[in-house]
LUMBADO-261838 format. One line per 8 residues: number of its first residue (from 0); their letters; for each residue x, y, z negated of C-alpha. Coordinates in Angstrom, 1 decimal. Layout:
BEGIN
NUM = a = X,Y,Z  ...
END
This chain:
BEGIN
0 = xxxxxxxx = -49.3,-36.3,129.6  -49.0,-32.5,129.0  -48.0,-30.4,131.9  -46.0,-28.1,129.6  -43.6,-28.9,126.8  -43.8,-27.9,123.2  -41.6,-25.0,122.3  -38.2,-25.9,120.7
8 = xxxxxxxx = -37.7,-24.1,117.4  -33.9,-24.4,117.7  -33.7,-22.8,121.1  -36.8,-20.5,120.9  -36.6,-16.8,120.8  -36.7,-15.1,117.4  -40.2,-13.9,118.1  -41.4,-17.4,118.8
16 = xxxxxxxx = -39.8,-18.7,115.6  -41.3,-15.9,113.6  -44.8,-16.7,115.1  -44.3,-20.4,114.3  -43.3,-19.6,110.7  -46.3,-17.2,110.3  -48.7,-19.9,111.6  -47.3,-22.6,109.4
24 = xxxxxxxx = -47.5,-20.2,106.4  -51.1,-19.3,107.2  -52.5,-22.7,108.1  -50.0,-25.2,106.9  -49.7,-27.1,110.2  -48.9,-26.7,113.9  -51.0,-28.4,116.5  -49.8,-29.6,120.0
32 = xxxxxxxx = -51.8,-26.7,121.6  -50.1,-24.2,119.3  -46.7,-25.8,119.9  -47.3,-25.3,123.6  -48.7,-21.7,123.3  -45.6,-20.7,121.3  -43.6,-20.4,124.5  -45.5,-17.1,124.5
40 = xxxxxxxx = -45.9,-15.6,121.0  -48.4,-13.1,122.4  -50.6,-15.9,123.9  -50.4,-17.7,120.6  -51.5,-14.6,118.7  -54.4,-14.0,121.1  -55.7,-17.6,120.7  -55.2,-17.4,116.9
48 = xxxxxxxx = -57.8,-14.5,116.9  -60.3,-17.4,116.8  -59.7,-17.4,113.0  -60.3,-13.6,112.7  -63.6,-13.9,114.5  -64.6,-16.9,112.4  -64.2,-14.8,109.3  -66.2,-12.0,110.9
56 = xxxxxxxx = -69.0,-14.5,111.5  -68.8,-16.1,108.0  -71.6,-13.9,106.5  -74.0,-15.0,109.1  -72.9,-18.5,110.0  -71.8,-21.3,107.6  -69.1,-23.8,108.5  -71.5,-26.4,109.8
64 = xxxxxxxx = -73.2,-24.0,112.2  -69.8,-22.9,113.5  -68.6,-26.5,113.9  -71.7,-27.5,115.8  -71.6,-24.3,118.0  -67.9,-25.0,118.8  -68.5,-28.7,119.3  -71.3,-27.9,121.8
72 = xxxxxxxx = -68.9,-25.6,123.8  -66.2,-28.2,123.6  -68.4,-31.0,124.8  -69.9,-29.0,127.7  -66.3,-27.9,128.6  -65.3,-31.6,128.5  -62.2,-30.7,126.3  -61.2,-33.6,124.2
80 = xxxxxxxx = -58.8,-31.8,121.8  -61.4,-29.3,120.4  -64.0,-32.1,120.5  -61.7,-34.1,118.2  -61.1,-31.1,116.0  -64.8,-30.4,115.4  -65.7,-34.1,115.1  -63.0,-34.3,112.3
88 = xxxxxxxx = -64.5,-31.3,110.6  -68.0,-32.8,110.6  -66.8,-36.3,109.6  -64.7,-34.9,106.7  -67.8,-33.0,105.5  -69.6,-36.4,105.3  -71.5,-36.1,108.6  -71.8,-38.4,111.6
96 = xxxxxxxx = -71.2,-36.1,114.6  -73.4,-38.1,116.9  -76.3,-38.2,114.4  -76.3,-34.7,112.9  -79.8,-33.3,112.8  -79.4,-29.7,113.6  -81.4,-27.0,111.8  -83.4,-24.7,114.1
104 = xxxxxxxx = -80.7,-22.1,113.8  -77.9,-24.6,114.6  -79.9,-26.0,117.6  -80.2,-22.4,118.9  -76.5,-21.8,118.6  -75.7,-25.2,120.2  -78.0,-24.3,123.1  -76.3,-20.9,123.4
112 = xxxxxxxx = -72.9,-22.5,123.5  -73.8,-24.9,126.2  -75.6,-22.2,128.2  -72.5,-20.0,128.1  -70.3,-22.8,129.5  -72.8,-23.9,132.1  -73.3,-20.4,133.6  -72.4,-17.3,131.7
120 = xxxxxxxx = -74.2,-15.3,134.3  -77.5,-17.0,133.6  -78.0,-17.3,129.8  -81.8,-17.5,129.6  -83.5,-14.3,128.3  -85.6,-16.4,126.0  -82.4,-17.7,124.3  -81.2,-14.1,124.0
128 = xxxxxxxx = -84.5,-13.1,122.5  -84.3,-15.8,119.8  -80.7,-14.9,119.0  -81.6,-11.2,118.7  -84.5,-12.1,116.3  -82.0,-13.8,114.0  -78.7,-11.9,114.2  -77.7,-8.2,114.4
136 = xxxxxxxx = -75.7,-6.9,117.3  -72.3,-6.9,115.6  -72.8,-10.6,114.8  -73.9,-11.3,118.4  -70.8,-9.5,119.8  -68.6,-11.5,117.5  -70.4,-14.7,118.5  -70.0,-14.1,122.2
144 = xxxxxxxx = -66.3,-13.2,121.7  -65.8,-16.3,119.5  -67.4,-18.4,122.2  -65.0,-16.8,124.8  -62.0,-17.9,122.7  -63.5,-21.4,122.3  -63.9,-21.6,126.1  -60.4,-20.3,126.6
152 = xxxxxxxx = -59.1,-22.9,124.2  -60.9,-25.6,126.1  -59.6,-24.3,129.5  -56.0,-24.1,128.1  -56.2,-27.7,126.8  -57.8,-29.0,130.0  -55.5,-27.3,132.5  -52.3,-28.0,130.6
160 = xxxxxxxx = -53.6,-31.5,129.6  -52.2,-31.0,126.1  -51.5,-34.3,124.3  -54.1,-35.2,121.7  -52.7,-34.6,118.2  -52.1,-37.9,116.3  -54.2,-36.6,113.4  -57.2,-36.3,115.8
168 = xxxxxxxx = -57.0,-39.7,117.3  -58.9,-41.5,114.5  -61.8,-39.1,115.0  -62.0,-39.9,118.6  -61.9,-43.7,118.4  -64.7,-45.2,120.5  -65.7,-41.7,121.7  -65.9,-40.8,125.3
176 = xxxxx = -66.7,-37.5,126.8  -70.1,-37.6,128.4  -70.3,-37.4,132.2  -70.9,-34.0,133.6  -74.6,-33.4,133.9
END
């Protein structure tokens, strides 16, 4: 059960209601995490920058690569809500999350995502060398910043114990987070 409530539109500040309305207009829905973040419109806007960075990465990374990168971060962070979100994206694209055969580039991104979560102070130089051979520095800056927001998302969901959205439950049926390695 979530440690924090969802904001209440009727009693929320004008700023929180405006941020809610902007989010619904932009994305058409409001997740449990966002409903919780809306207690602070500034916090909500900061986490929503995920979408800005996603667009910055779009020329270099297609959706599937981003989904696999984010899923690897979410799994390593043991954060069920983002795991469900990215499992849903993969399944809705006709893929089986546990059986996706990653391309070489996708596998590199997944390894990078896991490495950042495991120890951001010790990302192997070999991994950096491979990334630098594939992507320019602006892309790498955006990729690391994007990973940071994904990790922050995982941390928020884990610490607050945000309730899993009903729409994600079918994508998590029979799935269990792997034990920490």
